[in-house]
Every structure is written in structure tokens, then in C-alpha cells.
ZABAZA-318856 format. One record per atom (N, C-alpha, C): residue in one letter; atom name; x, y, z. Coordinates in nm, 4 decimals. Layout:
(r A; CA; (X; Y; Z));
...
END
This chain:
(r M; N; (-4.8628; 5.7580; 3.3818));
(r M; CA; (-4.8910; 5.6620; 3.2778));
(r M; C; (-4.8067; 5.5331; 3.3673));
(r S; N; (-4.8400; 5.3987; 3.3214));
(r S; CA; (-4.8560; 5.2779; 3.3277));
(r S; C; (-4.7006; 5.2314; 3.2728));
(r I; N; (-4.6460; 5.1586; 3.3075));
(r I; CA; (-4.5110; 5.0738; 3.3010));
(r I; C; (-4.5662; 5.0218; 3.0977));
(r G; N; (-4.7078; 4.9439; 3.1121));
(r G; CA; (-4.7218; 4.8779; 2.9697));
(r G; C; (-4.7576; 5.0169; 2.8514));
(r H; N; (-4.7777; 5.0966; 2.9139));
(r H; CA; (-4.8296; 5.2254; 2.8033));
(r H; C; (-4.6811; 5.2987; 2.7430));
(r A; N; (-4.5992; 5.2970; 2.8789));
(r A; CA; (-4.4472; 5.3786; 2.8293));
(r A; C; (-4.3807; 5.2884; 2.7281));
(r L; N; (-4.3863; 5.1384; 2.7215));
(r L; CA; (-4.3564; 5.0374; 2.6458));
(r L; C; (-4.4126; 5.0649; 2.4919));
(r S; N; (-4.5129; 5.0437; 2.4900));
(r S; CA; (-4.5905; 5.0990; 2.3381));
(r S; C; (-4.5612; 5.2521; 2.3087));
(r V; N; (-4.4990; 5.3073; 2.4102));
(r V; CA; (-4.4771; 5.4514; 2.3695));
(r V; C; (-4.3283; 5.4355; 2.2509));
(r V; N; (-4.2373; 5.3643; 2.3556));
(r V; CA; (-4.0765; 5.3524; 2.2976));
(r V; C; (-4.0530; 5.2856; 2.1712));
(r K; N; (-4.1767; 5.1371; 2.1778));
(r K; CA; (-4.1446; 5.0478; 2.0627));
(r K; C; (-4.2205; 5.0668; 1.9238));
(r Q; N; (-4.1035; 5.1217; 1.8398));
(r Q; CA; (-4.1311; 5.1576; 1.7028));
(r Q; C; (-4.2072; 4.9929; 1.6280));
(r P; N; (-4.2845; 5.0290; 1.5274));
(r P; CA; (-4.3016; 4.9528; 1.4011));
(r P; C; (-4.1736; 4.9053; 1.3335));
(r V; N; (-4.1543; 4.7762; 1.2987));
(r V; CA; (-4.0525; 4.7181; 1.2340));
(r V; C; (-4.1087; 4.7213; 1.1018));
(r R; N; (-4.0276; 4.8076; 1.0043));
(r R; CA; (-4.0725; 4.8162; 0.8358));
(r R; C; (-3.9626; 4.7031; 0.8071));
(r K; N; (-4.0677; 4.5878; 0.6912));
(r K; CA; (-3.9978; 4.4910; 0.6294));
(r K; C; (-3.9519; 4.5715; 0.5057));
(r R; N; (-3.8140; 4.5461; 0.4802));
(r R; CA; (-3.7292; 4.6305; 0.4012));
(r R; C; (-3.7796; 4.5301; 0.2609));
(r A; N; (-3.8096; 4.6079; 0.1511));
(r A; CA; (-3.7881; 4.5725; 0.0202));
(r A; C; (-3.6680; 4.4902; -0.0276));
(r K; N; (-3.7434; 4.3656; -0.0739));
(r K; CA; (-3.5756; 4.3053; -0.1195));
(r K; C; (-3.5435; 4.3543; -0.2687));
(r L; N; (-3.4100; 4.3684; -0.2673));
(r L; CA; (-3.3681; 4.4301; -0.3810));
(r L; C; (-3.3316; 4.3175; -0.5030));
(r D; N; (-3.3838; 4.3317; -0.6392));
(r D; CA; (-3.3425; 4.2335; -0.7125));
(r D; C; (-3.1976; 4.2488; -0.7795));
(r Y; N; (-3.1408; 4.1475; -0.7544));
(r Y; CA; (-3.0236; 4.1516; -0.8184));
(r Y; C; (-2.9877; 4.0526; -0.8964));
(r P; N; (-2.9324; 4.0722; -0.9855));
(r P; CA; (-2.8811; 3.9226; -1.1010));
(r P; C; (-2.8363; 3.8216; -1.0222));
(r T; N; (-2.8406; 3.6851; -1.0782));
(r T; CA; (-2.7608; 3.5828; -1.0036));
(r T; C; (-2.5892; 3.5687; -1.0590));
(r E; N; (-2.6074; 3.6440; -1.1880));
(r E; CA; (-2.4677; 3.6557; -1.2358));
(r E; C; (-2.4877; 3.7424; -1.3221));
(r T; N; (-2.3537; 3.8321; -1.3020));
(r T; CA; (-2.2876; 3.9131; -1.4351));
(r T; C; (-2.2234; 3.9152; -1.5001));
(r E; N; (-2.2047; 3.9944; -1.5881));
(r E; CA; (-2.0235; 4.0086; -1.6648));
(r E; C; (-1.9700; 3.9978; -1.5986));
(r G; N; (-1.9444; 4.0899; -1.4578));
(r G; CA; (-1.8097; 4.0974; -1.3734));
(r G; C; (-1.8159; 4.0050; -1.2855));
(r S; N; (-1.9128; 3.8763; -1.2238));
(r S; CA; (-1.9154; 3.7384; -1.1769));
(r S; C; (-1.8729; 3.6558; -1.2593));
(r R; N; (-1.8945; 3.6817; -1.3981));
(r R; CA; (-1.8305; 3.5537; -1.5033));
(r R; C; (-1.6784; 3.6087; -1.5272));
(r L; N; (-1.6366; 3.7380; -1.5275));
(r L; CA; (-1.4850; 3.7232; -1.5239));
(r L; C; (-1.4203; 3.7011; -1.4205));
(r A; N; (-1.4670; 3.7054; -1.2867));
(r A; CA; (-1.4125; 3.6765; -1.2000));
(r A; C; (-1.3860; 3.5391; -1.1648));
(r A; N; (-1.5029; 3.4940; -1.2122));
(r A; CA; (-1.4920; 3.3232; -1.1922));
(r A; C; (-1.3857; 3.2473; -1.3050));
(r K; N; (-1.3652; 3.3351; -1.4071));
(r K; CA; (-1.2773; 3.2898; -1.4802));
(r K; C; (-1.1352; 3.3209; -1.4378));
(r A; N; (-1.1254; 3.4549; -1.4075));
(r A; CA; (-0.9883; 3.4897; -1.3293));
(r A; C; (-0.9337; 3.3799; -1.2154));
(r R; N; (-1.0435; 3.3650; -1.1400));
(r R; CA; (-1.0103; 3.2437; -1.0274));
(r R; C; (-0.9746; 3.1421; -1.0779));
(r K; N; (-1.0053; 3.0848; -1.1878));
(r K; CA; (-1.0073; 2.9574; -1.2434));
(r K; C; (-0.8075; 2.9440; -1.3112));
(r M; N; (-0.8197; 3.0620; -1.3707));
(r M; CA; (-0.7046; 3.0370; -1.4107));
(r M; C; (-0.5754; 3.0740; -1.3331));
(r A; N; (-0.5882; 3.1404; -1.2483));
(r A; CA; (-0.5278; 3.1725; -1.0861));
(r A; C; (-0.5134; 3.0219; -1.0380));
(r S; N; (-0.5873; 2.9595; -1.0051));
(r S; CA; (-0.5571; 2.8579; -0.9597));
(r S; C; (-0.5056; 2.7321; -1.0046));
(r K; N; (-0.4684; 2.7911; -1.1461));
(r K; CA; (-0.3565; 2.6481; -1.2256));
(r K; C; (-0.2264; 2.6972; -1.2027));
(r L; N; (-0.1838; 2.8696; -1.1623));
(r L; CA; (-0.0443; 2.9242; -1.1880));
(r L; C; (0.0414; 2.8333; -1.0728));
(r T; N; (0.1724; 2.8124; -1.1177));
(r T; CA; (0.2897; 2.7557; -1.0357));
(r T; C; (0.2868; 2.8612; -0.9217));
(r P; N; (0.3767; 2.7947; -0.8553));
(r P; CA; (0.4234; 2.9559; -0.7056));
(r P; C; (0.5059; 3.0270; -0.7964));
(r E; N; (0.5989; 2.9836; -0.8995));
(r E; CA; (0.7158; 3.0937; -0.9503));
(r E; C; (0.5833; 3.1643; -1.0681));
(r E; N; (0.4888; 3.1101; -1.1046));
(r E; CA; (0.4045; 3.2128; -1.1784));
(r E; C; (0.3627; 3.3342; -1.1106));
(r R; N; (0.3010; 3.2596; -0.9873));
(r R; CA; (0.2291; 3.3767; -0.8772));
(r R; C; (0.2989; 3.4391; -0.8432));
(r R; N; (0.4756; 3.4116; -0.7922));
(r R; CA; (0.5526; 3.5115; -0.7716));
(r R; C; (0.5446; 3.6571; -0.8885));
(r A; N; (0.5800; 3.5576; -1.0010));
(r A; CA; (0.6165; 3.7153; -1.1154));
(r A; C; (0.5147; 3.7703; -1.1373));
(r H; N; (0.3427; 3.7173; -1.0752));
(r H; CA; (0.2474; 3.8380; -1.1390));
(r H; C; (0.2453; 3.9140; -1.0254));
(r F; N; (0.2672; 3.8726; -0.9078));
(r F; CA; (0.2956; 3.9277; -0.7651));
(r F; C; (0.3978; 4.0495; -0.8058));
(r N; N; (0.5081; 4.0219; -0.8407));
(r N; CA; (0.6177; 4.1433; -0.8210));
(r N; C; (0.5641; 4.2441; -0.9711));
(r A; N; (0.4948; 4.1967; -1.0598));
(r A; CA; (0.4765; 4.2782; -1.1516));
(r A; C; (0.3490; 4.3459; -1.1043));
(r A; N; (0.2732; 4.3367; -1.0351));
(r A; CA; (0.1601; 4.4182; -0.9484));
(r A; C; (0.2110; 4.5161; -0.8440));
(r M; N; (0.3281; 4.4887; -0.7619));
(r M; CA; (0.4342; 4.5293; -0.6742));
(r M; C; (0.4263; 4.6544; -0.7920));
(r V; N; (0.5078; 4.6447; -0.8640));
(r V; CA; (0.5581; 4.7755; -0.9678));
(r V; C; (0.4748; 4.8654; -0.9834));
(r L; N; (0.3540; 4.7705; -1.1071));
(r L; CA; (0.2644; 4.8688; -1.0859));
(r L; C; (0.1930; 4.9833; -0.9742));
(r I; N; (0.1835; 4.8931; -0.8492));
(r I; CA; (0.1329; 4.9431; -0.7396));
(r I; C; (0.2142; 5.0778; -0.7202));
(r Y; N; (0.3397; 5.0233; -0.6827));
(r Y; CA; (0.4538; 5.1307; -0.6140));
(r Y; C; (0.5512; 5.1916; -0.7098));
(r G; N; (0.5318; 5.1650; -0.8574));
(r G; CA; (0.6227; 5.2210; -0.9438));
(r G; C; (0.7311; 5.1387; -0.9538));
(r G; N; (0.8694; 5.2089; -1.0405));
(r G; CA; (0.9765; 5.1576; -1.0533));
(r G; C; (0.9921; 5.0869; -1.1580));
(r D; N; (1.0831; 5.0533; -1.1865));
(r D; CA; (1.1416; 4.9609; -1.2767));
(r D; C; (1.2231; 4.8383; -1.2828));
(r D; N; (1.2437; 4.8256; -1.1659));
(r D; CA; (1.2964; 4.7134; -1.1370));
(r D; C; (1.2405; 4.5800; -1.0812));
(r T; N; (1.1875; 4.5268; -1.1649));
(r T; CA; (1.1095; 4.3844; -1.1682));
(r T; C; (1.1444; 4.3066; -1.1355));
(r K; N; (1.3134; 4.2764; -1.1383));
(r K; CA; (1.3939; 4.1637; -1.0503));
(r K; C; (1.3821; 4.1561; -0.8908));
(r K; N; (1.3898; 4.2700; -0.8340));
(r K; CA; (1.4192; 4.3308; -0.7102));
(r K; C; (1.2642; 4.2189; -0.6291));
(r T; N; (1.3420; 4.1638; -0.5462));
(r T; CA; (1.2547; 4.0501; -0.4552));
(r T; C; (1.1348; 4.0958; -0.3679));
(r T; N; (1.0015; 4.1183; -0.3785));
(r T; CA; (0.8992; 4.2009; -0.3263));
(r T; C; (0.8666; 4.0557; -0.2181));
(r V; N; (0.8352; 4.0750; -0.0530));
(r V; CA; (0.7731; 3.9771; -0.0013));
(r V; C; (0.6615; 4.0495; 0.0443));
(r P; N; (0.5698; 3.9901; 0.0680));
(r P; CA; (0.4431; 4.0153; 0.1615));
(r P; C; (0.4448; 4.0588; 0.2711));
(r R; N; (0.3787; 4.1457; 0.3443));
(r R; CA; (0.3967; 4.1532; 0.4825));
(r R; C; (0.3063; 4.0415; 0.5696));
(r R; N; (0.3312; 4.0300; 0.6176));
(r R; CA; (0.2297; 3.8966; 0.7531));
(r R; C; (0.1820; 3.9755; 0.8403));
END
């Protein structure tokens, strides 16, 4: 067996993958864009209030005035 023959045995043909037909815009992408636009208009105090409310939803509890600081 020669070197050229060994390389031709090892090399597999490359198959092209069919391109999937994804829509450029969906209801979810429109809602996400709307949410980002609304969030960019929030003040730091409003952001903190939403963050604290989300932490209560995630971790439970009823103390919404407790300060929650994100880890860095």
C-alpha cells in the first residue's frame, strides 16, 4: 500500500449540509425586540425594582424591600 493510497482511504467525502429555511422574523423575535426597546428606556431605579421583583419570583419570599446584589 503506497502513501497516496493510504491517504485516499482515510479521507472521507465532505457532505454539504442542506441549509435550513428559518424565517427572518417571528412573533418571538418581535416580542424580544419590543422588550429590549422598553428596557433600554428604564431608569436605574426602575431596573433595580424589576431585578428585585425577579429575584423574589426566582428564589421565593415576600420581602421585596430586601436588597439583592448580583454576583460579579
